[in-house]
VEXZAKOL-805963 format. One line per field, with one value per residue (C-alpha): residue number from 1; residue in three letters; x, y, z. Coordinates in Angstrom, 1 decimal, padded with zeros to 4 digits. Example, Ala and Ser with C-alpha at 12.3 -4.5 7.8 and 13.67 -1.06 7.14 Angstrom:
<guvexs>
seq (1|2) .
type (ALA|SER) .
x (012.3|013.7) .
y (-004.5|-001.1) .
z (007.8|007.1) .
</guvexs>
This chain:
<guvexs>
seq (1|2|3|4|5|6|7|8|9|10|11|12|13|14|15|16|17|18|19|20|21|22|23|24|25|26|27|28|29|30|31|32|33|34|35|36|37|38|39|40|41|42|43|44|45|46|47|48|49|50|51|52|53|54|55|56|57|58|59|60|61|62|63|64|65|66|67|68|69|70|71|72|73|74|75|76|77|78|79|80|81|82|83|84|85|86|87|88|89|90|91|92|93|94|95|96|97|98|99|100|101|102|103|104|105|106|107|108|109|110|111|112|113|114|115|116|117|118|119|120|121|122|123|124|125|126|127|128|129|130|131|132|133|134|135|136|137|138|139|140|141|142|143|144|145|146|147|148|149|150|151|152|153|154|155|156|157|158|159|160|161|162|163|164|165|166|167|168|169|170|171|172|173|174|175|176|177|178|179|180|181|182|183|184|185|186|187|188|189|190|191|192|193|194|195|196|197|198|199|200|201|202|203|204|205|206|207|208|209|210|211|212|213|214|215|216|217|218|219|220|221|222|223|224|225|226|227|228|229|230|231|232|233|234|235|236|237|238|239|240|241|242|243|244|245|246|247|248|249|250|251|252|253|254|255|256|257|258|259|260|261|262|263|264|265|266|267|268|269|270|271|272|273|274|275|276|277|278|279|280|281|282|283|284|285|286|287|288|289|290|291|292|293|294|295|296|297|298|299|300|301|302|303|304|305|306|307|308|309|310|311|312|313|314|315|316|317|318|319|320|321|322|323|324|325|326|327|328|329|330|331|332|333|334|335|336|337|338|339|340|341|342|343|344|345|346|347|348|349|350|351|352|353|354|355|356|357|358|359|360|361|362|363|364|365|366|367|368|369|370|371|372|373|374|375|376|377|378|379|380|381|382|383|384|385|386|387|388|389|390|391|392|393|394) .
type (MET|LYS|ARG|LEU|ILE|TYR|ALA|ILE|ILE|LEU|ILE|LEU|VAL|ILE|LEU|ALA|ALA|MET|LEU|ILE|ALA|PRO|GLN|VAL|VAL|GLY|ASP|LYS|GLY|TYR|VAL|LEU|ILE|SER|MET|GLY|THR|THR|ASN|ILE|GLU|MET|SER|VAL|VAL|SER|LEU|CYS|ILE|THR|LEU|PHE|VAL|THR|CYS|LEU|VAL|LEU|TRP|ILE|VAL|LEU|ARG|ILE|ILE|GLY|ARG|THR|LEU|GLY|LEU|PHE|LYS|GLY|SER|HIS|ALA|TRP|PHE|GLY|GLY|ARG|ALA|ARG|ARG|LYS|ARG|GLU|ARG|LYS|PHE|TYR|ARG|GLY|LEU|HIS|ALA|MET|ALA|GLU|GLY|ASP|LEU|GLN|GLY|ALA|LYS|LYS|ALA|LEU|GLN|GLU|THR|ASN|ASP|GLY|ASP|PHE|ASP|GLY|VAL|ASN|PHE|LEU|ALA|ALA|ALA|GLN|VAL|ALA|GLN|THR|LEU|GLY|GLU|HIS|ASP|ARG|VAL|ARG|TRP|LEU|LEU|ASP|LYS|ALA|ALA|ASP|TYR|ASP|ASN|ALA|LYS|VAL|ALA|ALA|THR|LEU|THR|LEU|ALA|ARG|LEU|ASP|ILE|GLN|GLN|GLY|GLN|GLN|GLN|ALA|ALA|LEU|ASP|LYS|LEU|ASN|GLN|LEU|ASP|GLU|LYS|ALA|SER|ARG|HIS|PRO|GLN|VAL|ILE|ARG|VAL|LYS|ALA|GLN|ALA|MET|GLY|GLU|LEU|GLY|GLN|TRP|GLN|ALA|LEU|GLN|GLU|THR|LEU|PRO|GLN|TRP|ARG|LYS|PRO|LEU|LYS|ASP|ASP|TYR|VAL|THR|TRP|ALA|GLN|THR|VAL|ALA|LYS|GLY|LYS|PHE|ALA|GLU|ILE|ALA|SER|LYS|GLN|GLY|ALA|HIS|ALA|LEU|GLN|GLN|HIS|TRP|GLN|ASP|LEU|PRO|ARG|LYS|LEU|ARG|ASN|ASP|ASP|ALA|TYR|ARG|ALA|ALA|TYR|ALA|GLN|GLN|LEU|LEU|GLU|GLN|GLY|MET|HIS|ASN|GLU|ALA|GLU|LEU|ARG|LEU|THR|GLU|TRP|GLN|LYS|LYS|GLY|PRO|HIS|PRO|VAL|LEU|LEU|PRO|LEU|MET|THR|GLN|LEU|SER|MET|PRO|ASN|PRO|ALA|LYS|ALA|ILE|ALA|ALA|LEU|GLU|GLN|TRP|ILE|LYS|GLN|ASP|ASP|THR|ASN|ALA|GLN|LEU|TYR|SER|ALA|LEU|GLY|GLN|VAL|ALA|TYR|ASN|ALA|GLY|ASP|ASP|ILE|LEU|ALA|GLU|LYS|VAL|LEU|LEU|LYS|ALA|VAL|LYS|LEU|HIS|GLU|ASN|PRO|GLU|ASP|LEU|MET|ILE|LEU|ALA|GLN|ILE|SER|GLU|ARG|ARG|HIS|ASN|ASP|ALA|GLN|ALA|LEU|SER|LEU|TYR|LYS|ARG|GLY|ALA|ALA|LEU|GLU|HIS|GLN|SER|GLN|PRO) .
x (-045.7|-044.9|-042.8|-045.7|-048.1|-045.6|-045.1|-048.8|-049.2|-046.3|-047.8|-051.2|-049.5|-047.6|-050.7|-052.7|-050.0|-049.9|-053.7|-054.3|-051.3|-052.4|-055.9|-054.5|-052.1|-054.9|-052.6|-052.5|-049.9|-049.1|-046.1|-045.6|-043.4|-042.6|-040.9|-041.0|-044.6|-045.8|-046.8|-047.8|-049.4|-050.4|-050.8|-048.1|-050.1|-050.5|-046.7|-046.0|-048.4|-047.0|-043.4|-044.5|-046.3|-043.3|-040.9|-043.2|-043.5|-039.8|-039.2|-041.7|-040.0|-036.5|-037.8|-039.3|-036.0|-034.1|-036.3|-036.0|-032.2|-032.4|-034.2|-031.3|-028.8|-030.8|-030.9|-027.1|-026.8|-029.2|-027.3|-024.0|-025.5|-026.7|-023.2|-021.7|-024.1|-023.3|-019.6|-020.3|-022.2|-019.3|-016.9|-018.8|-019.4|-015.7|-015.0|-017.6|-016.2|-012.7|-013.8|-015.7|-012.6|-014.0|-010.8|-011.8|-015.1|-013.5|-011.0|-013.7|-015.9|-013.0|-011.8|-015.1|-014.3|-011.2|-013.0|-014.7|-013.5|-012.9|-009.8|-007.6|-009.1|-010.4|-006.9|-005.5|-008.1|-007.5|-003.8|-004.4|-006.5|-003.8|-001.1|-003.1|-003.5|000.2|-000.2|002.9|003.2|-000.5|000.1|002.7|000.5|-002.4|-000.3|001.2|-002.4|-003.3|-000.3|-001.8|-004.3|-003.1|-005.0|-003.8|-000.2|001.4|-000.4|000.5|004.1|004.5|003.1|005.4|008.4|007.5|007.3|010.7|012.2|010.6|012.3|015.7|015.5|016.1|017.6|014.6|012.3|014.4|014.3|010.5|010.1|012.6|010.4|007.5|006.8|007.9|004.6|004.4|008.0|007.1|004.5|005.4|005.0|007.1|009.9|009.7|010.0|012.7|014.7|014.2|015.6|018.5|019.3|019.2|021.5|023.9|023.6|024.0|025.9|023.4|020.6|022.2|022.5|018.9|017.1|017.0|014.9|012.4|012.0|008.6|006.9|008.1|007.1|007.5|009.0|012.0|013.8|013.4|014.7|017.6|018.5|018.4|020.5|023.1|023.2|023.8|026.5|028.2|028.0|029.6|032.5|032.9|032.9|035.4|037.7|037.1|036.0|038.6|037.6|034.0|035.0|036.9|034.0|031.7|034.1|034.2|030.4|028.9|027.8|024.1|024.3|026.2|023.4|020.7|019.2|018.7|022.4|023.4|021.3|022.7|026.3|025.7|024.2|027.2|029.6|027.7|027.8|031.6|032.0|033.0|030.6|032.8|032.6|028.9|028.2|030.2|028.2|024.8|025.2|026.7|023.8|021.2|022.5|019.1|017.2|016.2|015.6|013.1|015.4|018.6|017.3|016.5|020.1|021.4|019.9|022.4|025.4|027.4|030.5|031.8|031.3|028.8|029.1|028.1|025.0|023.9|024.4|022.4|019.5|019.4|019.2|016.4|014.5|014.7|013.1|010.4|009.9|006.9|008.6|008.7|011.0|013.7|013.6|013.7|016.7|018.6|017.7|019.0|022.2|022.8|022.1|024.5|027.1|026.6|024.9|022.0|021.1|020.5|019.0|016.4|015.5|014.7|013.2|010.7|009.7|009.5|007.2|005.1|004.5|004.3|005.0|007.0|008.4|012.1|012.1|010.2|012.7|015.7|014.1|013.5|017.2|018.3|016.0|017.4|021.0|019.9|018.4|014.9|013.4|009.8|010.0|012.0|009.4|006.6|008.4|009.1|005.4|004.3|006.9|005.9|002.2|002.8|004.9|002.2|-000.4|001.7|002.0|-000.4) .
y (027.2|027.6|030.7|032.3|031.7|033.1|036.2|036.8|036.4|038.8|041.4|041.2|041.6|044.7|046.3|045.5|047.0|050.2|050.6|049.6|051.2|054.9|054.1|052.6|055.5|058.1|060.3|059.5|062.2|063.6|064.1|067.3|067.1|070.5|070.6|074.2|075.2|071.7|070.5|066.9|066.1|062.6|060.7|058.5|055.5|056.6|057.2|053.7|052.1|054.0|053.0|049.4|049.3|051.0|048.4|045.6|046.9|047.4|043.8|042.4|044.4|043.1|039.6|040.0|041.4|038.5|035.9|037.6|037.6|033.9|033.0|034.2|032.4|029.3|029.5|029.8|026.8|024.8|025.6|024.7|021.4|020.6|021.2|019.0|016.2|016.4|016.1|013.1|011.4|012.0|010.6|007.3|007.1|007.5|004.6|002.4|003.2|002.3|-001.0|-001.7|-001.0|002.2|004.2|007.2|007.4|007.2|009.9|012.2|011.7|012.0|015.3|016.9|016.1|018.3|021.0|018.5|017.5|013.7|013.6|013.1|009.7|011.2|012.2|008.8|007.1|009.5|008.8|005.1|005.6|007.9|005.3|002.6|005.1|005.8|009.5|009.6|013.4|013.5|010.7|012.7|015.9|014.0|012.3|015.6|017.0|013.9|014.4|017.7|015.8|014.4|011.1|010.5|011.7|008.3|006.5|009.2|009.4|005.6|005.5|008.3|006.5|003.2|005.1|006.6|003.1|001.7|004.5|004.0|007.0|005.3|008.3|010.4|007.8|007.7|011.5|011.5|008.9|010.6|013.8|012.0|012.7|010.3|008.5|007.9|006.8|003.8|002.6|-001.0|-000.2|002.9|000.9|-001.8|000.7|002.6|-000.7|-001.6|001.8|001.6|-002.0|-001.0|001.9|-000.6|001.1|-002.2|-000.9|001.9|-000.6|-003.1|-000.4|000.7|-002.7|-003.6|-000.4|-001.7|-005.2|-004.4|-002.8|-005.5|-008.4|-011.7|-010.0|-009.0|-012.3|-011.9|-008.3|-009.1|-012.0|-009.7|-007.1|-009.7|-011.3|-008.0|-007.1|-010.5|-010.5|-007.1|-008.2|-011.5|-009.9|-007.2|-008.9|-012.6|-015.6|-015.3|-011.6|-012.8|-015.3|-012.7|-010.3|-013.0|-013.5|-009.7|-009.4|-008.9|-012.1|-011.0|-010.9|-014.2|-015.8|-014.3|-017.0|-014.5|-013.6|-017.2|-018.2|-015.3|-016.2|-019.9|-018.9|-016.8|-019.6|-021.9|-019.3|-018.9|-022.7|-023.2|-026.2|-027.8|-024.6|-024.3|-027.9|-027.4|-024.2|-025.6|-028.7|-026.8|-024.3|-027.0|-029.2|-028.9|-029.9|-028.8|-025.1|-023.9|-021.1|-023.2|-026.6|-025.7|-024.5|-028.0|-029.1|-026.9|-028.8|-030.4|-032.3|-035.9|-036.8|-034.7|-037.0|-034.5|-033.3|-036.9|-038.0|-035.0|-035.6|-039.3|-038.5|-036.1|-038.6|-041.2|-038.6|-037.7|-040.3|-038.7|-035.4|-035.3|-032.2|-034.2|-037.1|-034.6|-032.8|-036.0|-037.2|-034.0|-034.0|-037.7|-037.0|-034.0|-036.3|-038.9|-041.5|-042.5|-045.5|-043.5|-040.6|-042.8|-044.6|-041.5|-039.5|-042.3|-042.0|-038.3|-038.3|-040.9|-038.6|-035.4|-034.9|-031.9|-031.2|-031.1|-034.6|-036.0|-034.4|-035.9|-039.3|-038.9|-038.1|-041.1|-043.3|-041.7|-042.5|-046.2|-046.0|-046.6|-044.2|-045.2|-044.5|-041.3|-040.0|-040.8|-039.0|-036.0|-035.7|-035.9|-033.3|-031.0|-031.3|-030.7|-027.6|-026.3|-026.7|-024.8|-021.8|-018.9) .
z (017.7|021.4|020.7|018.9|021.8|024.2|022.1|021.9|025.6|026.2|023.9|025.6|029.0|027.9|026.4|029.5|031.7|029.6|029.8|033.3|035.0|034.4|035.7|038.9|039.4|038.6|036.5|032.8|032.1|028.6|026.3|024.2|021.1|019.4|016.0|014.6|014.2|014.7|018.1|018.9|022.2|023.4|026.6|028.0|027.1|023.5|023.3|024.6|022.2|019.3|020.2|020.6|017.3|015.6|017.0|016.0|012.4|012.2|013.3|010.8|008.0|009.0|009.0|005.5|004.2|005.8|004.2|000.8|001.0|002.2|-001.0|-003.1|-000.9|-001.1|-004.9|-004.9|-002.6|-004.7|-007.9|-006.1|-004.8|-008.3|-009.7|-007.0|-007.7|-011.4|-010.7|-008.4|-011.2|-013.6|-011.1|-010.7|-014.4|-014.9|-012.5|-014.2|-017.6|-016.4|-015.1|-018.3|-020.4|-022.0|-021.4|-023.5|-021.8|-018.4|-019.4|-020.5|-017.4|-015.0|-016.6|-015.5|-011.8|-011.5|-009.7|-007.2|-003.8|-004.1|-001.8|-004.8|-005.8|-009.1|-010.0|-009.1|-011.2|-014.1|-013.9|-014.1|-017.3|-018.7|-018.0|-019.9|-022.8|-022.8|-022.0|-019.7|-019.3|-018.3|-015.8|-014.0|-014.0|-012.5|-009.9|-008.9|-008.5|-006.4|-004.1|-003.0|-001.0|002.3|002.0|-001.5|-001.1|-000.3|-003.1|-005.7|-004.5|-004.7|-008.2|-009.3|-007.7|-009.5|-012.8|-012.2|-011.5|-014.6|-016.6|-015.0|-012.7|-009.4|-007.7|-008.6|-007.1|-003.9|-003.7|-003.9|-001.2|001.1|001.0|002.7|006.4|009.1|009.4|005.6|005.4|007.7|005.2|004.1|000.4|000.7|002.4|-000.3|-003.2|-001.4|-000.9|-004.5|-005.7|-003.3|-004.4|-008.1|-007.3|-005.7|-002.3|-000.5|002.5|003.2|002.7|005.1|007.8|007.3|007.0|010.7|011.3|008.7|010.3|012.0|008.9|006.5|008.9|007.0|004.0|006.1|005.5|001.7|001.7|004.1|001.8|-001.3|000.4|001.6|-001.8|-003.5|-001.0|-001.3|-005.1|-005.2|-003.1|-004.9|-008.3|-007.4|-004.9|-005.3|-003.2|-000.5|000.1|000.4|003.1|005.0|004.8|006.2|009.2|009.8|010.0|013.4|015.1|014.9|011.1|010.9|012.9|010.6|008.4|005.5|005.6|005.9|002.9|000.8|001.8|000.9|-002.4|-003.2|-002.3|-004.7|-007.5|-006.9|-007.3|-003.6|-003.1|-000.4|001.7|001.0|002.1|005.3|006.1|005.2|007.3|010.2|010.3|010.2|013.0|014.8|011.7|008.2|007.8|005.2|003.9|003.9|002.8|-000.8|-001.3|-000.7|-004.0|-005.8|-004.3|-007.1|-006.0|-006.3|-002.6|-000.7|002.3|004.9|003.0|002.3|005.9|007.2|004.8|005.5|009.2|008.8|006.6|009.5|011.7|009.2|006.5|004.9|004.0|000.2|000.3|002.1|-000.4|-003.3|-001.8|-001.3|-004.7|-006.4|-004.3|-005.3|-008.9|-009.0|-007.5|-010.2|-008.0|-010.2|-008.1|-004.9|-006.8|-008.5|-005.3|-003.3|-006.1|-006.8|-003.1|-003.4|-006.4|-004.7|-001.8|-003.9|-007.6|-008.7|-012.2|-011.1|-009.7|-012.7|-015.1|-013.2|-013.2|-017.0|-017.5|-015.4|-017.6|-020.7|-019.5|-019.2|-022.7|-021.4|-023.9|-023.3|-019.6|-020.1|-022.5|-020.1|-017.3|-019.5|-020.4|-016.8|-015.7|-018.6|-017.8|-014.1|-014.9|-017.2|-014.5|-011.9|-014.2|-013.5) .
</guvexs>
């Protein structure tokens, strides 16, 4: 509105100037235009007014033409917006149908979103539907389309890699993951799937060298993966070269790895699997001089030898320091039971189940009762153990 008022004022000022100026000067002047036999004569004021009116009419015509063209452009934008809103409705309908279990409905709705810009999420959702329907070729096609979007690339590549691993194509999975950029390659899930593929390919040495670089992204899972790598490496050596080669390999490892709890646990586990229980007992008690370790303590329950004196002495010492720890009583009971000492095993396991019941302890107590021909007590313990085990299952 202000602009219109300013324009009117400006026009009035210009007109006033053209009319008043000649009067002030006293010489109106004239202009003669000759075109062949036609002569046009007018005053300077008339010429200025004519030019001004012509420019004004031309401006009005141009504005009308611009508005007319804008109507057509607006119609195009309106139709485009309508199509976009339709695709959005189909996208949300597809997600709802997928959650409802209507897979065919979800597939049909999501197919109509291929031309929309959903940052690849529509292709990821459609791939999940196709996977459930068993349309494996379509799954890969949809995931390839999703991988074209930067924000969906990692998710699509991870899903493709997992599919490759399920189909026994670990190297193909590894190749796909290695093609991701540096930032994506540090994604924790990318690292986990890559480690899985390398492990199933038996690339233990390469995995062992790479794992320290993944410690920060893996966080608490690092110990689990380090133990998996070490176990795979140790198992490979033991199966091909024997137990003595395994011991030599352990001695040749860098001090840093020999002090790593994950590697210690894997080495002790492999010693137990090789039947070297005396060596395993020695290592487990030596590494826990400062007290029980959550990764190493459970391995002591696997010790099976006639006289596990070191293990029993260590466990009894820890129990004196913490006599309400059910896990310590349980470990001592299982070590004693494996050694054939039913009296000690029963004594400490009864204490363990009193503090905290678990199926393993109850089953061992049942077997001890069965050895003593106390069938009623054995049956009762078996039932309690089975019920507890059933409750713990997801």
